[in-house]
ChimeraX commands (.cxc) that place a marker at each C-alpha (Angstrom):
marker #1 position 157.02,-4.35,103.05 radius 0.5
marker #1 position 159.71,-6.84,101.97 radius 0.5
marker #1 position 163.55,-5.05,101.33 radius 0.5
marker #1 position 165.83,-6.60,99.28 radius 0.5
marker #1 position 164.17,-6.81,95.50 radius 0.5
marker #1 position 161.02,-4.26,96.38 radius 0.5
marker #1 position 163.41,-1.40,98.21 radius 0.5
marker #1 position 166.49,-1.74,96.47 radius 0.5
marker #1 position 167.25,-3.97,92.68 radius 0.5
marker #1 position 168.30,-6.62,95.25 radius 0.5
marker #1 position 171.55,-6.12,94.79 radius 0.5
marker #1 position 174.39,-5.87,98.43 radius 0.5
marker #1 position 178.04,-4.38,96.98 radius 0.5
marker #1 position 180.01,-6.02,99.78 radius 0.5
marker #1 position 183.08,-4.23,100.91 radius 0.5
marker #1 position 186.61,-5.64,101.52 radius 0.5
marker #1 position 186.20,-4.33,105.14 radius 0.5
marker #1 position 183.11,-6.25,105.78 radius 0.5
marker #1 position 180.44,-3.68,105.49 radius 0.5
marker #1 position 177.74,-3.54,103.32 radius 0.5
marker #1 position 176.56,-0.97,101.25 radius 0.5
marker #1 position 173.02,-1.16,99.38 radius 0.5
marker #1 position 171.16,1.65,96.76 radius 0.5
marker #1 position 167.64,3.15,97.58 radius 0.5
marker #1 position 165.00,5.04,95.61 radius 0.5
marker #1 position 164.13,8.97,97.13 radius 0.5
marker #1 position 160.81,8.18,94.97 radius 0.5
marker #1 position 160.30,5.25,96.91 radius 0.5
marker #1 position 161.46,7.07,100.17 radius 0.5
marker #1 position 159.29,10.12,99.41 radius 0.5
marker #1 position 156.10,7.67,98.72 radius 0.5
marker #1 position 156.91,5.72,102.42 radius 0.5
marker #1 position 156.58,9.31,103.91 radius 0.5
marker #1 position 153.34,10.33,102.09 radius 0.5
marker #1 position 151.56,7.20,103.52 radius 0.5
marker #1 position 153.61,8.21,106.90 radius 0.5
marker #1 position 152.05,10.85,107.01 radius 0.5
marker #1 position 148.39,10.31,105.86 radius 0.5
marker #1 position 148.19,7.40,108.64 radius 0.5
marker #1 position 149.28,4.63,107.11 radius 0.5
marker #1 position 151.47,1.97,108.97 radius 0.5
marker #1 position 154.68,0.80,107.60 radius 0.5
marker #1 position 157.07,-2.15,107.96 radius 0.5
marker #1 position 159.40,-3.67,106.79 radius 0.5
marker #1 position 160.63,-7.59,107.19 radius 0.5
marker #1 position 163.75,-8.64,105.73 radius 0.5
marker #1 position 164.88,-12.37,105.41 radius 0.5
marker #1 position 168.55,-11.10,106.37 radius 0.5
marker #1 position 169.34,-8.67,108.76 radius 0.5
marker #1 position 171.72,-5.32,107.67 radius 0.5
marker #1 position 172.66,-1.88,108.74 radius 0.5
marker #1 position 172.24,-0.23,105.55 radius 0.5
marker #1 position 168.57,-1.13,106.44 radius 0.5
marker #1 position 167.99,-0.18,109.29 radius 0.5
marker #1 position 169.45,3.13,108.40 radius 0.5
marker #1 position 167.81,3.78,105.89 radius 0.5
marker #1 position 164.59,2.84,108.49 radius 0.5
marker #1 position 165.85,5.72,110.63 radius 0.5
marker #1 position 165.70,7.79,108.08 radius 0.5
marker #1 position 162.10,7.12,107.09 radius 0.5
marker #1 position 160.55,7.11,110.43 radius 0.5
marker #1 position 159.61,3.33,109.31 radius 0.5
marker #1 position 157.92,2.38,113.22 radius 0.5
marker #1 position 158.37,-1.68,112.93 radius 0.5
marker #1 position 161.48,-3.22,111.45 radius 0.5
marker #1 position 161.51,-6.62,112.01 radius 0.5
marker #1 position 165.53,-8.46,110.18 radius 0.5
marker #1 position 166.97,-11.99,109.92 radius 0.5
marker #1 position 163.38,-13.89,109.90 radius 0.5
marker #1 position 162.17,-15.46,107.01 radius 0.5
marker #1 position 158.79,-16.23,108.51 radius 0.5
marker #1 position 157.29,-13.22,107.31 radius 0.5
marker #1 position 153.84,-14.37,106.66 radius 0.5
marker #1 position 154.02,-15.17,110.74 radius 0.5
marker #1 position 155.56,-11.56,111.40 radius 0.5
marker #1 position 153.02,-9.97,109.36 radius 0.5
marker #1 position 150.32,-12.04,111.68 radius 0.5
marker #1 position 152.06,-10.48,114.39 radius 0.5
marker #1 position 152.14,-7.31,113.49 radius 0.5
marker #1 position 148.52,-7.09,112.13 radius 0.5
marker #1 position 146.91,-8.59,116.01 radius 0.5
marker #1 position 149.42,-6.11,118.00 radius 0.5
marker #1 position 147.70,-3.03,115.61 radius 0.5
marker #1 position 144.54,-4.52,114.88 radius 0.5
marker #1 position 144.44,-4.57,111.48 radius 0.5
marker #1 position 142.72,-7.62,109.22 radius 0.5
marker #1 position 144.69,-9.06,106.69 radius 0.5
marker #1 position 142.00,-7.05,104.24 radius 0.5
marker #1 position 143.77,-4.15,105.89 radius 0.5
marker #1 position 147.30,-4.74,104.89 radius 0.5
marker #1 position 148.98,-4.12,101.36 radius 0.5
marker #1 position 152.48,-6.50,101.50 radius 0.5
marker #1 position 155.05,-5.99,98.80 radius 0.5
marker #1 position 157.52,-8.94,98.14 radius 0.5
marker #1 position 160.13,-10.33,95.36 radius 0.5
marker #1 position 160.53,-14.32,96.36 radius 0.5
marker #1 position 159.36,-17.14,97.16 radius 0.5
marker #1 position 159.83,-17.20,100.76 radius 0.5
marker #1 position 157.18,-14.07,100.57 radius 0.5
marker #1 position 154.28,-15.97,99.17 radius 0.5
marker #1 position 152.46,-16.27,102.14 radius 0.5
marker #1 position 152.40,-13.00,102.75 radius 0.5
marker #1 position 151.39,-11.85,99.18 radius 0.5
marker #1 position 148.77,-14.62,99.74 radius 0.5
marker #1 position 147.49,-13.48,103.17 radius 0.5
marker #1 position 147.29,-9.64,102.75 radius 0.5
marker #1 position 144.65,-8.29,101.17 radius 0.5
marker #1 position 146.68,-6.84,98.48 radius 0.5
marker #1 position 150.04,-8.65,97.45 radius 0.5
marker #1 position 152.13,-6.38,95.22 radius 0.5
marker #1 position 155.46,-7.24,93.62 radius 0.5
marker #1 position 157.58,-6.24,90.97 radius 0.5
marker #1 position 158.49,-7.02,87.32 radius 0.5
marker #1 position 161.77,-8.31,87.98 radius 0.5
marker #1 position 160.23,-10.65,91.21 radius 0.5
marker #1 position 160.46,-14.91,91.01 radius 0.5
marker #1 position 158.17,-16.60,89.64 radius 0.5
marker #1 position 155.78,-17.47,92.13 radius 0.5
marker #1 position 155.31,-14.17,93.66 radius 0.5
marker #1 position 154.56,-12.78,90.45 radius 0.5
marker #1 position 151.69,-15.51,90.47 radius 0.5
marker #1 position 151.11,-14.86,94.45 radius 0.5
marker #1 position 150.64,-11.09,93.69 radius 0.5
marker #1 position 147.39,-9.35,92.59 radius 0.5
marker #1 position 149.65,-6.68,91.20 radius 0.5
marker #1 position 153.11,-5.92,90.09 radius 0.5
marker #1 position 154.15,-2.43,89.50 radius 0.5
marker #1 position 155.55,-0.98,86.14 radius 0.5
marker #1 position 158.43,0.35,87.82 radius 0.5
marker #1 position 161.44,-1.46,88.68 radius 0.5
marker #1 position 162.08,-2.84,92.26 radius 0.5
marker #1 position 164.15,-0.10,94.09 radius 0.5
marker #1 position 163.75,2.33,90.98 radius 0.5
marker #1 position 159.83,3.19,92.15 radius 0.5
marker #1 position 158.10,0.52,92.27 radius 0.5
marker #1 position 157.61,1.51,95.82 radius 0.5
marker #1 position 156.06,4.62,94.83 radius 0.5
marker #1 position 153.66,3.59,92.69 radius 0.5
marker #1 position 152.05,1.38,94.87 radius 0.5
marker #1 position 152.36,3.58,97.97 radius 0.5
marker #1 position 150.54,6.25,94.95 radius 0.5
marker #1 position 148.15,4.04,94.59 radius 0.5
marker #1 position 146.95,3.39,98.48 radius 0.5
marker #1 position 146.97,7.21,98.73 radius 0.5
marker #1 position 144.67,7.38,95.76 radius 0.5
marker #1 position 142.43,4.83,97.47 radius 0.5
marker #1 position 142.76,6.13,100.80 radius 0.5
marker #1 position 141.34,9.18,99.73 radius 0.5
marker #1 position 138.31,7.87,97.75 radius 0.5
marker #1 position 137.01,6.25,100.87 radius 0.5
marker link #1:1,2 radius 0.2
marker link #1:2,3 radius 0.2
marker link #1:3,4 radius 0.2
marker link #1:4,5 radius 0.2
marker link #1:5,6 radius 0.2
marker link #1:6,7 radius 0.2
marker link #1:7,8 radius 0.2
marker link #1:8,9 radius 0.2
marker link #1:9,10 radius 0.2
marker link #1:10,11 radius 0.2
marker link #1:11,12 radius 0.2
marker link #1:12,13 radius 0.2
marker link #1:13,14 radius 0.2
marker link #1:14,15 radius 0.2
marker link #1:15,16 radius 0.2
marker link #1:16,17 radius 0.2
marker link #1:17,18 radius 0.2
marker link #1:18,19 radius 0.2
marker link #1:19,20 radius 0.2
marker link #1:20,21 radius 0.2
marker link #1:21,22 radius 0.2
marker link #1:22,23 radius 0.2
marker link #1:23,24 radius 0.2
marker link #1:24,25 radius 0.2
marker link #1:25,26 radius 0.2
marker link #1:26,27 radius 0.2
marker link #1:27,28 radius 0.2
marker link #1:28,29 radius 0.2
marker link #1:29,30 radius 0.2
marker link #1:30,31 radius 0.2
marker link #1:31,32 radius 0.2
marker link #1:32,33 radius 0.2
marker link #1:33,34 radius 0.2
marker link #1:34,35 radius 0.2
marker link #1:35,36 radius 0.2
marker link #1:36,37 radius 0.2
marker link #1:37,38 radius 0.2
marker link #1:38,39 radius 0.2
marker link #1:39,40 radius 0.2
marker link #1:40,41 radius 0.2
marker link #1:41,42 radius 0.2
marker link #1:42,43 radius 0.2
marker link #1:43,44 radius 0.2
marker link #1:44,45 radius 0.2
marker link #1:45,46 radius 0.2
marker link #1:46,47 radius 0.2
marker link #1:47,48 radius 0.2
marker link #1:48,49 radius 0.2
marker link #1:49,50 radius 0.2
marker link #1:50,51 radius 0.2
marker link #1:51,52 radius 0.2
marker link #1:52,53 radius 0.2
marker link #1:53,54 radius 0.2
marker link #1:54,55 radius 0.2
marker link #1:55,56 radius 0.2
marker link #1:56,57 radius 0.2
marker link #1:57,58 radius 0.2
marker link #1:58,59 radius 0.2
marker link #1:59,60 radius 0.2
marker link #1:60,61 radius 0.2
marker link #1:61,62 radius 0.2
marker link #1:62,63 radius 0.2
marker link #1:63,64 radius 0.2
marker link #1:64,65 radius 0.2
marker link #1:65,66 radius 0.2
marker link #1:66,67 radius 0.2
marker link #1:67,68 radius 0.2
marker link #1:68,69 radius 0.2
marker link #1:69,70 radius 0.2
marker link #1:70,71 radius 0.2
marker link #1:71,72 radius 0.2
marker link #1:72,73 radius 0.2
marker link #1:73,74 radius 0.2
marker link #1:74,75 radius 0.2
marker link #1:75,76 radius 0.2
marker link #1:76,77 radius 0.2
marker link #1:77,78 radius 0.2
marker link #1:78,79 radius 0.2
marker link #1:79,80 radius 0.2
marker link #1:80,81 radius 0.2
marker link #1:81,82 radius 0.2
marker link #1:82,83 radius 0.2
marker link #1:83,84 radius 0.2
marker link #1:84,85 radius 0.2
marker link #1:85,86 radius 0.2
marker link #1:86,87 radius 0.2
marker link #1:87,88 radius 0.2
marker link #1:88,89 radius 0.2
marker link #1:89,90 radius 0.2
marker link #1:90,91 radius 0.2
marker link #1:91,92 radius 0.2
marker link #1:92,93 radius 0.2
marker link #1:93,94 radius 0.2
marker link #1:94,95 radius 0.2
marker link #1:95,96 radius 0.2
marker link #1:96,97 radius 0.2
marker link #1:97,98 radius 0.2
marker link #1:98,99 radius 0.2
marker link #1:99,100 radius 0.2
marker link #1:100,101 radius 0.2
marker link #1:101,102 radius 0.2
marker link #1:102,103 radius 0.2
marker link #1:103,104 radius 0.2
marker link #1:104,105 radius 0.2
marker link #1:105,106 radius 0.2
marker link #1:106,107 radius 0.2
marker link #1:107,108 radius 0.2
marker link #1:108,109 radius 0.2
marker link #1:109,110 radius 0.2
marker link #1:110,111 radius 0.2
marker link #1:111,112 radius 0.2
marker link #1:112,113 radius 0.2
marker link #1:113,114 radius 0.2
marker link #1:114,115 radius 0.2
marker link #1:115,116 radius 0.2
marker link #1:116,117 radius 0.2
marker link #1:117,118 radius 0.2
marker link #1:118,119 radius 0.2
marker link #1:119,120 radius 0.2
marker link #1:120,121 radius 0.2
marker link #1:121,122 radius 0.2
marker link #1:122,123 radius 0.2
marker link #1:123,124 radius 0.2
marker link #1:124,125 radius 0.2
marker link #1:125,126 radius 0.2
marker link #1:126,127 radius 0.2
marker link #1:127,128 radius 0.2
marker link #1:128,129 radius 0.2
marker link #1:129,130 radius 0.2
marker link #1:130,131 radius 0.2
marker link #1:131,132 radius 0.2
marker link #1:132,133 radius 0.2
marker link #1:133,134 radius 0.2
marker link #1:134,135 radius 0.2
marker link #1:135,136 radius 0.2
marker link #1:136,137 radius 0.2
marker link #1:137,138 radius 0.2
marker link #1:138,139 radius 0.2
marker link #1:139,140 radius 0.2
marker link #1:140,141 radius 0.2
marker link #1:141,142 radius 0.2
marker link #1:142,143 radius 0.2
marker link #1:143,144 radius 0.2
marker link #1:144,145 radius 0.2
marker link #1:145,146 radius 0.2
marker link #1:146,147 radius 0.2
marker link #1:147,148 radius 0.2
marker link #1:148,149 radius 0.2
marker link #1:149,150 radius 0.2
view
């Protein structure tokens, strides 16, 4: 999944010392932990590099974190190849135009209601909960519910 605008509300606070702050939802974190514990592989792909993203990914033990790459489809396909996954086995969440190719390629493309129109049009699912406030948890809960049925 993308980070800014999905795991956060898209806001980055720049402090006077040059550091940044981001707000992440505990609800989303719990959803990701539950998916990880169920054996679902997790990956974050962000167009911009951020120490705050690295810190949160470390807390949640996200095994694949790729930052500073706008070619998200290429990154997603590289990860899929390394992991032996087909597009049909992947759910990708993104909220902006650079996410559209990945949203279209993945078996399930998901986004948030505050996403850019192109991302909403490309996604097969739009979360009811807002970005950075439980949207990821909502998608995780759906994935977990379906995986129990299979």
